C-alpha positions as CSV (number, residue, x, y, z in Angstrom):
1,M,-11.0,-80.6,-122.6
2,A,-11.4,-77.1,-121.3
3,P,-13.5,-74.8,-123.0
4,H,-11.6,-72.3,-125.2
5,A,-12.1,-68.6,-125.8
6,V,-14.4,-68.0,-128.8
7,Y,-15.4,-64.5,-129.5
8,G,-18.8,-63.6,-128.1
9,I,-19.1,-66.6,-126.3
10,V,-18.7,-66.8,-122.3
11,D,-18.1,-70.0,-120.6
12,K,-19.0,-70.2,-117.0
13,P,-18.4,-73.0,-114.8
14,S,-20.8,-74.6,-113.0
15,K,-21.2,-76.4,-109.5
16,H,-23.6,-78.5,-110.8
17,S,-24.1,-81.8,-113.1
18,V,-25.8,-80.9,-116.6
19,D,-29.3,-81.8,-115.2
20,E,-29.1,-80.2,-112.1
21,T,-27.6,-76.9,-113.4
22,V,-30.8,-77.3,-115.9
23,E,-33.4,-77.4,-113.1
24,K,-31.9,-74.5,-111.7
25,L,-31.9,-72.3,-115.1
26,K,-35.6,-73.6,-115.7
27,R,-37.0,-72.6,-112.2
28,A,-34.9,-68.9,-112.5
29,L,-36.8,-68.9,-116.1
30,E,-40.1,-69.5,-114.4
31,A,-39.8,-67.2,-111.4
32,K,-39.0,-64.4,-113.8
33,G,-42.0,-65.3,-116.0
34,V,-39.5,-66.0,-119.1
35,A,-40.7,-68.6,-121.5
36,I,-38.8,-72.1,-122.3
37,F,-39.5,-72.5,-126.3
38,A,-37.2,-75.6,-126.0
39,L,-35.0,-78.0,-124.4
40,V,-32.7,-79.7,-127.1
41,D,-31.1,-82.8,-125.1
42,H,-28.0,-82.9,-127.8
43,S,-26.2,-86.3,-126.0
44,G,-29.8,-87.9,-125.7
45,E,-30.4,-87.3,-129.4
46,A,-27.0,-88.6,-130.3
47,E,-27.3,-91.8,-127.7
48,K,-30.7,-92.8,-129.7
49,V,-29.1,-93.0,-132.7
50,G,-25.9,-94.9,-131.1
51,L,-23.5,-92.1,-131.0
52,Q,-21.4,-91.4,-127.6
53,M,-21.6,-87.8,-126.3
54,R,-20.9,-86.1,-122.9
55,P,-24.0,-84.6,-121.3
56,T,-25.1,-81.6,-123.6
57,K,-28.3,-79.8,-123.3
58,L,-29.4,-76.4,-124.5
59,V,-32.4,-74.1,-123.1
60,I,-34.2,-72.1,-125.6
61,F,-36.1,-69.2,-124.1
62,G,-37.3,-65.5,-124.3
63,S,-40.2,-63.0,-123.7
64,P,-41.7,-61.2,-126.5
65,K,-42.3,-57.9,-124.7
66,A,-38.3,-57.9,-124.4
67,G,-37.4,-59.9,-127.8
68,T,-39.8,-57.4,-129.8
69,P,-37.9,-54.1,-129.2
70,L,-34.7,-55.7,-130.0
71,M,-36.1,-57.1,-133.3
72,L,-37.9,-53.4,-133.9
73,A,-34.2,-52.0,-133.5
74,A,-32.2,-54.6,-135.1
75,P,-34.0,-56.8,-137.3
76,S,-31.1,-59.1,-137.9
77,I,-31.4,-60.0,-134.1
78,A,-34.0,-62.4,-134.9
79,I,-31.0,-65.0,-136.0
80,D,-30.1,-65.1,-132.4
81,L,-33.5,-64.7,-130.9
82,P,-34.6,-66.6,-128.4
83,L,-31.9,-66.1,-126.2
84,K,-29.9,-69.6,-125.4
85,I,-27.9,-71.2,-122.9
86,L,-25.8,-74.5,-123.5
87,V,-24.6,-76.4,-120.6
88,W,-22.5,-79.2,-121.2
89,E,-19.9,-81.6,-119.7
90,D,-16.3,-81.6,-120.6
91,G,-13.9,-84.5,-120.9
92,N,-12.9,-83.8,-117.0
93,A,-16.4,-84.0,-116.1
94,K,-16.5,-80.4,-115.5
95,V,-19.9,-78.5,-116.2
96,W,-19.9,-75.3,-118.3
97,I,-22.6,-72.7,-118.9
98,S,-22.2,-71.1,-122.4
99,Y,-24.2,-68.0,-123.7
100,N,-23.8,-65.4,-126.5
101,S,-22.4,-62.1,-124.5
102,A,-24.9,-59.4,-124.5
103,A,-22.3,-57.0,-125.5
104,Y,-21.4,-59.4,-128.1
105,L,-25.1,-59.3,-129.6
106,Q,-25.0,-55.6,-129.0
107,E,-22.2,-55.1,-131.4
108,R,-23.2,-57.8,-134.0
109,H,-26.1,-56.3,-134.5
110,G,-26.1,-52.4,-133.9
111,L,-28.3,-52.6,-131.0
112,P,-29.2,-49.3,-129.3
113,E,-27.3,-48.6,-125.6
114,E,-30.9,-48.5,-124.1
115,L,-31.8,-52.1,-125.1
116,L,-28.9,-54.0,-124.1
117,R,-30.8,-54.8,-120.6
118,N,-33.5,-57.0,-122.7
119,I,-30.5,-59.5,-123.4
120,A,-28.5,-58.7,-120.6
121,V,-30.6,-61.2,-118.2
122,V,-28.7,-63.9,-119.9
123,E,-25.7,-62.9,-117.4
124,T,-28.0,-63.2,-114.5
125,L,-29.4,-66.4,-115.4
126,A,-26.2,-68.2,-115.9
127,A,-24.9,-66.9,-113.1
128,V,-27.8,-68.1,-110.7
129,A,-27.9,-72.0,-112.5
130,A,-24.0,-71.8,-111.7
131,E,-24.5,-71.4,-108.2
């Protein structure tokens, strides 16, 4: 199954396995001093209850220094923060990195242009993890 276009979600192919992509993402976050709040292993949790799921992991990360000004400007963005990147494998064993586009979050919450850089980092992080 290939990814499908969903408004606001960017799907980027990765050159690595799910685990390798997640590790690259974690290293990139740590290098930037960005906190990793959680790593949700959806496929691992499915396996614990006897269900099969292709490798799927969600990395939840952020920085109060970047996120707080966003929430002060548009409190509703708190529903989309901290930022998230989903790393998953499709039915053809192709690995994808998916995330909410900064432009989508800006439009969804009416963020001022000058704060867009606070969430645009997700695109750079996904690119680093994919290569």
